[in-house]
C-alpha positions as CSV (number, residue, x, y, z in Angstrom):
1,M,119.0,30.8,137.7
2,N,118.6,28.4,134.8
3,I,116.8,30.3,132.0
4,T,115.6,29.0,128.6
5,M,114.5,31.4,125.8
6,I,112.2,29.8,123.2
7,G,112.7,31.9,120.0
8,S,116.0,33.5,119.0
9,S,115.0,36.3,117.1
10,Y,115.0,40.0,118.1
11,V,113.3,39.9,121.5
12,G,114.4,36.4,122.4
13,L,118.0,37.0,121.5
14,V,118.4,40.5,123.1
15,S,116.6,39.2,126.3
16,G,118.5,36.0,126.6
17,A,121.9,37.8,126.0
18,C,121.1,40.4,128.6
19,L,119.8,37.9,131.2
20,A,123.2,36.0,130.8
21,D,125.1,39.4,131.2
22,F,123.2,39.6,134.5
23,G,124.8,36.3,135.6
24,H,122.0,33.8,134.8
25,R,122.7,30.7,132.8
26,V,120.6,31.1,129.6
27,T,119.9,28.7,126.7
28,C,118.2,30.0,123.6
29,V,116.2,27.7,121.7
30,D,115.1,28.0,117.9
31,K,113.9,25.7,115.4
32,D,115.8,27.5,112.6
33,K,119.0,25.5,112.2
34,A,120.8,28.1,110.1
35,K,120.1,30.8,112.7
36,I,121.4,28.6,115.5
37,D,124.6,27.6,113.6
38,A,125.2,31.2,112.8
39,L,124.8,32.2,116.5
40,R,127.1,29.4,117.5
41,G,129.7,30.7,115.1
42,G,129.6,34.2,116.5
43,R,127.4,35.6,113.7
44,I,124.4,37.7,114.7
45,P,121.4,37.6,112.5
46,I,119.9,40.9,113.2
47,F,121.5,44.5,113.4
48,E,121.4,45.8,116.9
49,P,124.3,48.0,118.2
50,G,126.3,46.2,120.9
51,L,124.5,43.0,120.8
52,D,127.4,41.1,119.1
53,Q,129.7,41.9,121.9
54,V,127.2,41.0,124.6
55,V,126.5,37.6,123.0
56,A,130.2,37.0,122.5
57,D,131.2,37.7,126.0
58,N,128.6,35.6,127.5
59,V,129.1,32.7,125.2
60,K,132.7,32.8,126.2
61,A,131.9,33.0,129.9
62,G,129.7,29.9,129.5
63,R,126.5,31.5,130.4
64,L,124.9,31.7,127.0
65,S,124.3,28.7,124.7
66,F,122.1,27.9,121.5
67,T,120.3,24.8,120.4
68,T,117.6,23.6,118.3
69,D,116.6,20.8,120.7
70,L,113.8,22.2,122.8
71,R,113.6,19.1,125.2
72,D,117.1,19.3,125.9
73,G,117.2,23.1,126.2
74,V,114.4,23.2,128.8
75,A,115.4,20.1,130.8
76,A,117.0,22.1,133.6
77,A,115.1,25.3,133.3
78,D,113.7,27.1,136.3
79,V,112.0,29.7,134.0
80,V,111.2,29.4,130.3
81,F,110.5,32.4,128.3
82,L,108.3,32.3,125.2
83,A,109.5,34.7,122.7
84,V,108.2,33.6,119.5
85,G,106.5,35.6,116.9
86,T,103.2,36.9,116.8
87,P,102.7,38.4,113.3
88,S,99.3,39.8,112.1
89,R,97.1,37.1,111.1
90,R,96.3,37.4,107.4
91,G,92.9,38.6,106.6
92,D,91.7,39.9,109.9
93,G,94.6,41.8,111.7
94,H,94.4,39.6,114.8
95,A,97.7,38.5,116.4
96,D,98.6,35.0,114.9
97,L,99.1,32.8,118.1
98,S,100.1,29.6,116.1
99,F,103.8,29.8,117.1
100,V,102.9,30.3,120.9
101,E,100.3,27.5,120.9
102,A,102.7,25.1,119.2
103,A,105.4,26.0,121.6
104,A,103.0,25.5,124.6
105,R,102.0,21.9,123.4
106,E,105.8,21.0,122.9
107,L,106.7,22.4,126.3
108,A,104.0,20.4,128.2
109,G,106.0,17.2,127.6
110,A,109.4,18.6,128.2
111,V,109.5,20.8,131.3
112,K,110.3,19.7,134.8
113,P,107.9,20.0,137.6
114,G,107.8,23.5,139.1
115,T,108.9,25.3,136.0
116,V,107.6,28.8,135.5
117,I,106.5,29.7,131.9
118,V,106.7,33.3,131.0
119,I,105.1,34.8,127.9
120,K,107.4,37.4,126.5
121,S,105.8,37.7,123.3
122,T,103.1,40.5,122.5
123,V,99.9,38.6,122.8
124,P,96.2,39.4,123.0
125,V,94.4,39.5,126.4
126,G,93.7,35.9,127.6
127,T,96.6,34.2,126.0
128,S,98.3,33.4,129.4
129,D,95.0,31.5,130.2
130,K,95.0,29.8,126.8
131,V,98.6,28.7,127.2
132,E,98.1,27.2,130.5
133,H,95.0,25.4,129.3
134,I,97.0,24.0,126.3
135,M,99.6,22.8,128.6
136,R,97.3,21.3,131.3
137,T,95.2,19.6,128.8
138,A,98.2,18.0,127.4
139,D,99.2,16.7,130.7
140,P,96.5,17.3,133.7
141,R,99.3,16.5,136.3
142,L,101.6,19.1,134.9
143,D,103.1,21.2,137.9
144,I,103.7,24.7,136.3
145,S,103.0,28.5,136.6
146,V,102.2,30.7,133.7
147,A,103.2,34.4,133.8
148,S,103.1,37.4,131.5
149,N,106.1,39.7,131.0
150,P,105.8,41.8,127.8
151,E,108.9,43.4,126.4
152,F,109.3,47.2,125.9
153,L,112.4,47.1,123.8
154,R,113.2,49.8,121.0
155,E,115.1,48.7,118.1
156,G,118.4,50.5,118.0
157,S,118.6,50.9,121.8
158,A,117.4,47.4,123.0
159,I,120.4,46.6,125.3
160,A,120.1,49.8,127.2
161,D,116.3,49.4,127.4
162,F,116.6,46.0,129.0
163,K,119.3,46.8,131.4
164,R,117.9,50.1,132.4
165,P,114.1,49.8,131.8
166,D,111.5,52.4,132.6
167,R,109.4,49.7,134.1
168,I,109.0,45.9,134.2
169,I,105.6,44.6,134.0
170,V,105.0,41.2,135.4
171,G,101.5,39.6,135.3
172,V,101.2,36.6,137.6
173,N,98.4,34.7,139.2
174,D,100.4,32.9,142.0
175,E,103.4,33.3,144.2
176,R,105.5,30.9,142.5
177,G,105.5,33.0,139.3
178,R,106.0,36.3,141.4
179,N,109.0,34.8,143.3
180,A,110.6,33.4,140.1
181,L,110.4,36.7,138.1
182,S,111.4,38.7,141.2
183,E,114.7,36.6,141.2
184,V,115.0,36.8,137.4
185,Y,115.1,40.6,137.7
186,R,116.9,41.0,141.0
187,P,120.0,42.1,139.4
188,L,118.2,45.3,138.4
189,Y,117.5,46.1,142.0
190,L,120.4,48.7,142.2
191,N,119.0,50.5,139.1
192,R,115.8,50.9,141.0
193,A,113.7,49.7,137.9
194,P,110.0,49.7,138.8
195,L,109.0,46.1,139.1
196,L,105.1,46.2,138.7
197,F,103.2,43.1,139.4
198,T,99.7,42.8,137.9
199,S,97.3,40.1,136.9
200,R,98.2,38.4,133.6
201,R,95.4,40.0,131.7
202,T,96.4,43.4,132.9
203,A,100.1,42.8,131.8
204,E,99.1,41.5,128.4
205,L,96.8,44.6,127.7
206,T,99.5,47.1,129.2
207,K,101.8,46.2,126.3
208,Y,99.2,46.9,123.6
209,A,98.0,50.1,125.4
210,A,101.6,51.5,125.6
211,N,102.2,51.0,121.9
212,A,98.8,52.4,120.9
213,F,99.2,55.6,123.0
214,L,102.8,56.2,121.6
215,A,101.4,55.7,118.0
216,M,98.6,58.2,118.8
217,K,101.3,60.7,120.0
218,V,103.3,60.3,116.8
219,T,100.0,60.7,114.8
220,F,98.9,63.7,116.9
221,I,102.1,65.8,116.1
222,N,102.0,64.7,112.4
223,E,98.6,66.3,112.2
224,I,99.8,69.4,114.0
225,A,102.6,69.5,111.4
226,D,100.2,69.8,108.6
227,L,98.5,72.5,110.4
228,C,101.8,74.4,111.0
229,E,102.7,74.2,107.3
230,H,99.4,76.1,106.3
231,A,99.4,78.4,109.2
232,G,103.1,79.5,109.1
233,A,104.1,77.9,112.4
234,D,107.1,75.7,113.3
235,V,106.1,72.2,114.5
236,Q,109.4,71.6,116.2
237,D,108.8,74.7,118.4
238,V,105.3,73.6,118.9
239,A,106.5,70.1,120.0
240,R,109.2,71.5,122.3
241,G,106.5,74.0,123.8
242,I,104.0,71.2,124.6
243,G,106.8,68.6,125.5
244,L,108.1,70.8,128.4
245,D,104.8,70.1,130.0
246,N,105.7,67.0,132.2
247,R,102.2,65.7,131.8
248,I,103.0,65.4,128.1
249,G,106.7,64.9,127.8
250,S,109.0,65.5,124.8
251,K,109.3,61.9,123.6
252,F,107.5,60.7,120.4
253,L,106.8,64.4,119.4
254,H,109.0,64.3,116.3
255,A,107.0,65.0,113.2
256,G,107.8,62.8,110.2
257,P,106.4,60.5,107.4
258,G,104.4,58.4,109.9
259,Y,105.2,55.5,112.1
260,G,106.4,52.0,111.0
261,G,108.4,49.0,112.2
262,S,107.5,45.7,113.7
263,C,105.5,46.9,116.7
264,F,103.3,49.9,116.2
265,P,101.4,48.9,113.0
266,K,101.0,45.3,114.2
267,D,100.0,46.0,117.7
268,T,97.6,49.0,116.9
269,T,95.6,46.7,114.4
270,A,95.7,43.8,116.9
271,L,94.4,46.0,119.7
272,I,91.6,47.2,117.5
273,R,90.6,43.7,116.8
274,I,90.7,42.8,120.6
275,A,88.6,45.7,121.5
276,Q,86.0,44.8,118.9
277,D,85.9,41.3,120.2
278,F,85.1,42.6,123.6
279,A,82.5,44.9,122.1
280,S,84.5,47.9,123.4
281,P,85.7,49.7,120.2
282,L,88.7,52.1,120.5
283,R,87.8,55.0,118.1
284,L,91.0,56.9,118.7
285,V,93.2,53.9,117.8
286,E,91.1,53.2,114.7
287,T,91.5,56.8,113.6
288,T,95.2,56.7,114.3
289,V,95.8,53.8,112.1
290,A,93.8,55.4,109.2
291,I,95.6,58.6,109.4
292,N,98.9,56.9,109.5
293,E,98.3,54.8,106.5
294,N,97.1,57.9,104.5
295,R,100.1,60.0,105.7
296,R,102.9,57.7,104.1
297,R,101.3,58.0,100.7
298,A,100.9,61.8,101.2
299,M,104.6,61.9,101.5
300,G,104.8,61.1,97.9
301,R,102.6,64.1,96.9
302,K,105.1,66.4,98.9
303,I,108.0,64.9,96.8
304,A,106.1,65.5,93.7
305,T,105.6,69.0,94.7
306,A,109.3,69.5,95.0
307,C,109.7,68.0,91.5
308,G,107.5,70.7,90.0
309,G,104.2,68.8,90.5
310,D,104.9,65.8,88.1
311,L,107.0,62.9,88.8
312,A,106.9,61.3,85.4
313,G,110.4,60.9,84.2
314,K,112.0,62.4,87.4
315,T,114.8,60.6,89.3
316,V,114.3,60.7,93.0
317,A,117.0,59.7,95.4
318,L,115.8,58.3,98.8
319,L,118.1,58.3,101.9
320,G,116.9,55.6,104.3
321,V,114.7,52.8,104.1
322,T,114.6,51.3,107.5
323,F,111.8,52.5,109.8
324,K,114.3,54.1,112.2
325,P,118.1,54.5,112.5
326,N,120.3,51.8,114.1
327,T,118.2,49.0,112.8
328,D,118.1,47.0,109.5
329,D,114.3,46.4,109.9
330,I,112.2,47.6,107.1
331,R,108.9,46.2,108.2
332,E,106.1,48.6,107.7
333,A,108.7,51.3,107.0
334,P,107.1,54.6,105.6
335,A,109.8,54.3,102.7
336,L,108.0,51.3,101.4
337,A,104.7,53.3,100.8
338,I,106.8,56.4,99.7
339,I,108.5,54.4,97.0
340,Q,105.3,52.9,95.7
341,A,103.7,56.3,95.5
342,L,106.6,57.7,93.5
343,Q,106.8,54.7,91.2
344,D,103.0,55.0,90.6
345,G,103.8,58.6,89.5
346,G,106.2,57.5,87.1
347,A,109.6,58.4,89.0
348,H,112.8,56.5,88.8
349,V,113.8,55.6,92.5
350,R,117.3,55.3,93.8
351,L,117.9,54.1,97.3
352,Y,120.7,54.1,99.9
353,D,120.6,53.0,103.6
354,P,123.5,52.3,105.8
355,A,122.0,48.9,107.2
356,G,118.8,48.1,105.3
357,M,120.1,47.3,101.8
358,D,120.0,43.5,102.1
359,A,116.4,43.7,103.3
360,A,115.4,46.3,100.6
361,R,117.0,44.2,97.7
362,A,114.9,41.2,99.0
363,T,111.7,43.2,99.2
364,I,111.6,46.2,96.7
365,E,111.3,45.9,93.0
366,G,112.2,48.4,90.3
367,V,114.5,50.6,92.5
368,E,118.2,51.3,91.6
369,F,120.4,50.7,94.7
370,G,123.6,52.7,95.5
371,G,126.5,52.6,97.9
372,S,126.3,56.0,99.3
373,A,124.2,59.2,99.5
374,Y,126.3,60.7,96.7
375,E,126.0,57.8,94.4
376,V,122.2,57.9,94.4
377,A,122.0,61.7,94.3
378,E,124.1,61.9,91.0
379,G,121.7,63.2,88.4
380,A,118.7,63.2,90.7
381,D,115.8,65.7,90.5
382,A,115.3,65.6,94.2
383,L,117.0,64.2,97.3
384,V,114.8,62.8,100.1
385,I,115.7,62.2,103.6
386,V,113.4,59.3,104.8
387,T,115.3,57.9,107.9
388,E,117.5,60.2,110.1
389,W,120.7,58.1,110.1
390,E,123.6,60.1,111.5
391,E,125.5,60.0,108.3
392,F,122.8,61.9,106.7
393,R,123.1,64.9,109.2
394,A,126.3,66.6,107.7
395,L,125.8,66.0,103.9
396,D,128.2,67.9,101.7
397,F,125.6,70.2,99.9
398,R,128.3,72.0,97.7
399,M,129.1,68.5,96.2
400,L,125.5,67.6,95.9
401,G,124.8,70.8,94.2
402,Q,127.3,69.9,91.6
403,I,126.1,66.4,90.9
404,M,122.4,66.7,91.1
405,R,120.3,67.6,88.2
406,S,118.0,69.8,90.3
407,P,119.1,71.0,93.7
408,S,116.0,70.0,95.8
409,L,116.0,68.5,99.2
410,V,112.8,67.0,100.7
411,D,113.6,66.5,104.4
412,L,111.0,64.3,105.9
413,R,112.8,64.2,109.3
414,N,113.6,68.0,109.8
415,V,117.4,67.2,110.0
416,Y,118.2,70.6,108.4
417,R,117.1,74.3,108.6
418,R,115.8,75.9,105.4
419,E,118.2,79.0,105.8
420,D,121.3,76.7,105.9
421,I,120.2,74.7,102.8
422,A,119.4,77.8,100.9
423,R,122.9,79.1,101.1
424,H,123.9,76.3,98.8
425,G,121.2,77.1,96.3
426,F,118.8,74.3,97.2
427,R,115.0,74.4,97.4
428,Y,114.0,73.0,100.7
429,F,110.8,71.2,101.7
430,S,110.4,69.9,105.3
431,I,107.6,68.6,107.6
432,G,105.5,71.1,109.7
433,R,107.5,74.1,108.7
434,P,106.3,76.5,105.9
435,D,108.5,76.3,102.9
436,H,107.8,79.9,102.3
437,D,106.5,82.9,104.2
438,I,102.7,82.7,104.6
439,P,101.0,85.7,102.7
440,L,99.4,88.2,105.0
441,H,96.0,88.0,103.3
442,L,95.9,84.3,104.1
443,V,96.6,85.0,107.8
444,E,94.0,87.7,107.8
445,A,91.6,85.3,106.2
446,A,92.3,82.7,108.8
447,E,91.6,85.2,111.5
């Protein structure tokens, strides 16, 4: 099939490259000339493991191309995907649909008869209806079909997610759209990926509901972690214990500093606004957002405890700024709120991340950047693991003990065990595990 992807950022580029890898002919369109020039030159503007090779292979094979000319890009398209950004709208938290609407108006005068328009972007309920209305208003004779096909890609493993998905959700209101999307995803037939057809509005809401549920799961285990610290339990064992129940599952039960990234914060806020507009408030989601916002600042207090209760004049070395490993994305990353809390307390902050340094330098002020974990740790009063990059999982604590001013490790991802770190003379602080034995009188009082 001839497929056009409008938008060549994360979702558009990964989806377009993978569809080309399936054998489709894909054109990626973007108004950002610098981005298109970079892609034509073989330079990938985002960090995603394996994406550079998939793009290069399909460009070489003639199945993947890039252009800034939308009209030329969609001229031969059987299916056009909209994968433009829908950031939080300033002031109210609703998803900003201005890019989607602008693309719809431009497409109305460019697509051939019979084209299927597929909304890949994360959009509020009813957006497919709005896009169809915009395009038919621009040209009442327009012969198109509009569908919804939300993405479920995880940064750091997006290619595997696209090629071996848990499910593919397709919202359609007619047979043309159903047939076209069936053909688009036919290469996944051998993988037996569930292809679920729903109404357009159901598909749109499914995306938000999925992300909100996962955000609640993360927040739940973080609250259980706080209880574990006070009660003398181990949250990792608790998580394993409940995760072995197949009704619950083990994923997203890793306690930490709170969720971040480009999806969960934006999508939970947007879903709250959608629900309010329909006079059907989602109290669990509202509480999840509030707890997560407070948690990130609370991590600053945990680090202060490791520094003796007072951050003033202390040097704190942070390992990791991206919201998760294997990405360079620092949007809404817990590290940002943690850094602000440390600076508010008077600490000098040093920072190192394997992939997020460029984004950090462009965003964060008043921080000293280093080229390795050991460089930022030299002379530090505390070392803090914020993101569980693999290179932070086997640190040389003998060396760290020699170069740090005070051997204290704050492990916000539970990468290590207290007994292993204690052998090197370090004080150890983690998430959801007591930093010391719980006195018997407190246990008895709780009973």
